[in-house]
C-alpha positions in Angstrom: 123.8 44.3 130.1 125.4 43.6 126.6 121.6 43.7 124.8 120.9 47.2 126.5 124.3 48.0 125.5 123.4 46.9 121.9 120.0 47.9 122.0 120.0 51.2 123.4 122.6 52.9 121.0 120.2 51.7 118.2 117.0 53.1 119.6 118.9 57.1 120.4 120.6 56.8 117.2 117.1 56.7 115.4 115.1 58.9 117.6 117.8 61.3 116.3 117.4 60.7 112.9 114.0 60.9 113.4 113.7 64.3 114.2 116.3 65.6 111.9 114.1 64.1 109.1 111.1 66.5 109.9 113.9 69.9 109.6 114.7 71.4 106.8 118.2 71.1 105.0 119.5 74.5 106.5 118.9 72.8 110.0 121.7 70.5 109.6 123.5 72.6 112.3 121.0 71.6 115.0 120.5 67.8 113.5 124.7 68.1 114.3 124.1 69.3 117.6 121.9 67.3 118.5 123.4 64.3 117.4 126.8 65.1 118.6 125.1 65.0 122.1 123.6 61.8 121.5 126.6 60.2 120.1 128.4 61.5 122.8 125.6 59.9 125.4 126.4 56.7 123.5 130.4 56.7 123.6 130.3 57.5 127.0 127.8 54.1 127.6 130.4 51.9 126.1 133.6 53.6 127.6 134.0 57.7 128.6 137.4 57.3 126.6 134.3 57.1 123.4 132.6 59.5 124.3 134.5 62.2 122.0 133.9 59.8 118.9 130.9 58.9 119.8 129.8 63.3 119.7 131.9 63.2 116.7 130.3 60.2 115.1 126.5 61.4 116.0 127.0 64.7 114.6 128.5 63.9 111.4 125.7 61.2 111.0 122.7 63.6 112.1 124.3 66.5 110.2 124.8 64.1 106.8 120.9 62.3 107.4 119.2 66.1 107.8 120.8 67.7 105.0 119.7 64.2 102.9 116.5 64.1 104.0 115.8 67.1 105.2 112.7 69.2 103.8 114.5 71.9 101.5 113.1 76.1 100.7 115.0 76.5 97.6 112.9 79.9 96.5 113.3 81.1 100.7 109.3 81.9 100.8 109.3 80.3 104.5 107.1 77.5 102.5 109.0 73.3 103.1 109.6 72.4 98.9 107.6 69.8 100.6 104.4 71.8 100.9 105.3 74.2 98.0 103.1 74.3 95.2 104.7 77.4 93.5 108.1 77.1 93.7 110.6 79.8 92.2 108.5 82.6 94.1 110.3 85.9 93.5 111.8 86.9 96.9 110.1 88.7 98.6 106.8 88.0 97.0 104.4 87.3 100.1 102.7 83.7 99.4 99.9 82.2 101.2 100.4 78.4 103.2 100.8 76.3 100.1 103.8 78.9 99.0 101.7 80.8 96.0 101.7 84.3 95.5 98.9 85.7 97.8 96.4 87.7 95.0 96.6 91.7 94.8 93.5 92.9 96.8 91.4 94.3 94.4 90.3 98.0 94.7 87.5 99.0 93.1 87.3 102.1 91.1 84.5 104.8 92.0 83.9 106.4 88.9 82.2 110.0 89.1 80.1 111.1 86.4 81.1 114.8 86.2 78.5 116.3 84.0 74.9 115.3 83.8 71.6 116.9 82.9 68.5 116.3 84.0 65.8 117.1 81.6 62.2 118.3 83.2 59.2 118.1 80.6 56.4 117.4 82.5 56.5 121.2 84.3 54.7 122.8 82.0 53.6 125.8 84.1 49.8 128.0 83.9 49.5 128.7 80.1 51.5 131.3 78.5 52.9 131.8 81.7 55.7 131.5 84.1 53.9 130.4 86.9 54.1 127.2 88.5 51.2 124.4 88.8 50.5 122.2 91.8 51.7 119.3 89.6 54.5 121.1 88.6 55.6 121.5 92.3 55.5 118.3 92.9 57.8 117.0 90.5 60.8 119.9 91.3 59.7 118.8 95.1 61.3 115.2 94.4 64.3 117.1 91.7 65.1 119.6 95.0 65.3 116.3 97.3 68.0 114.8 95.2 69.7 118.4 94.1 70.3 119.2 98.3 72.4 115.9 98.1 74.3 116.8 95.5 75.2 120.4 97.0 77.7 121.8 98.0 80.2 120.8 95.4 77.9 120.4 92.7 77.2 123.3 90.2 73.7 124.0 88.9 73.0 125.5 85.8 69.2 125.8 84.4 67.8 126.5 80.6 64.5 127.1 79.6 63.1 126.1 76.4 60.0 126.6 74.5 58.6 125.6 71.4 58.2 127.5 68.8 54.5 129.0 68.4 54.9 132.4 69.0 57.7 135.1 68.4 61.1 134.5 68.8 61.6 137.2 71.0 58.6 136.2 72.7 59.8 132.5 73.5 63.2 134.2 74.8 61.7 136.0 77.5 59.1 133.3 78.4 62.5 130.8 78.6 64.5 133.2 81.1 61.2 133.5 83.1 60.0 129.6 83.5 64.3 129.0 84.0 64.0 131.6 86.9 60.7 130.3 88.1 62.2 126.4 88.9 65.6 127.9 90.3 63.3 130.4 92.6 61.1 127.2 93.8 64.0 124.8 94.1 65.8 127.2 96.4 62.6 127.5 98.3 63.0 124.4 98.8 66.3 124.2 100.3 68.9 123.8 97.3 71.8 126.3 98.3 71.6 129.4 96.0 75.1 129.0 95.9 75.1 126.1 93.8 73.4 128.1 90.9 75.8 129.3 88.3 73.5 130.0 85.6 69.9 130.7 85.0 69.0 131.3 81.4 66.6 130.8 78.5 67.1 129.8 75.0 64.3 130.0 74.0 62.9 128.0 70.8 66.2 127.7 69.4 67.2 124.6 71.0 64.5 122.0 69.4 65.0 117.9 70.5 61.7 117.0 68.4 59.5 118.3 65.4 57.3 121.5 66.4 55.2 120.1 63.8 53.6 117.8 65.8 51.7 118.2 69.2 53.9 115.7 70.7 57.1 117.6 69.2 56.2 120.4 70.6 55.7 119.3 74.0 59.0 117.8 73.7 60.7 120.5 73.3 58.9 122.5 76.0 61.3 121.5 78.7 63.5 122.3 81.9 67.1 121.4 81.6 69.6 121.7 84.8 73.4 120.6 84.2 75.2 119.3 87.1 78.6 120.0 86.9 80.4 117.5 89.5 
């Protein structure tokens, strides 16, 4: 019986202290309560008069052990210091399981191009006219498909251009007719009429290449569609 009385207190006390070792420093009241109950039980084994002293001694030992050996959380982020890889994190900062601040979500910014100009150089019309050829219409069909996707928020401006052959007045009229011809075809292909805010001709006044060469004149004969989003 004496062996049981000697061994049992040691077993119970070891169990209480081992349990407290896995707690945090701030859990010392829990350790004290558990230690007190355990101490009272140990004291009662010897004598009922020892129960109170056992509770006091057991609670004190357990609380002290928990405070000394328990795991702390100095920065208050909810991650014990023994596992906290980022100690000193400012309070209120969201952290992961290792106590390190969570990475801020990356927000991809969508860049919207406010203005864009489609330059159509392979629409040549019939010679000395504003009438579209079959090849012209095929090219404009592709552009119409795109412009319908831009509608109705986009504003479209169409400008016709010519090379320098012919008089200024004639080229001005021709560029206007060609701009309207392109616009009418696009509208007939489903692009909303309300999307077009300007249809005009610039004649030969805005060359982009040398009118002295055939290649340069071909570049100057063009229709531009400006898209404002």
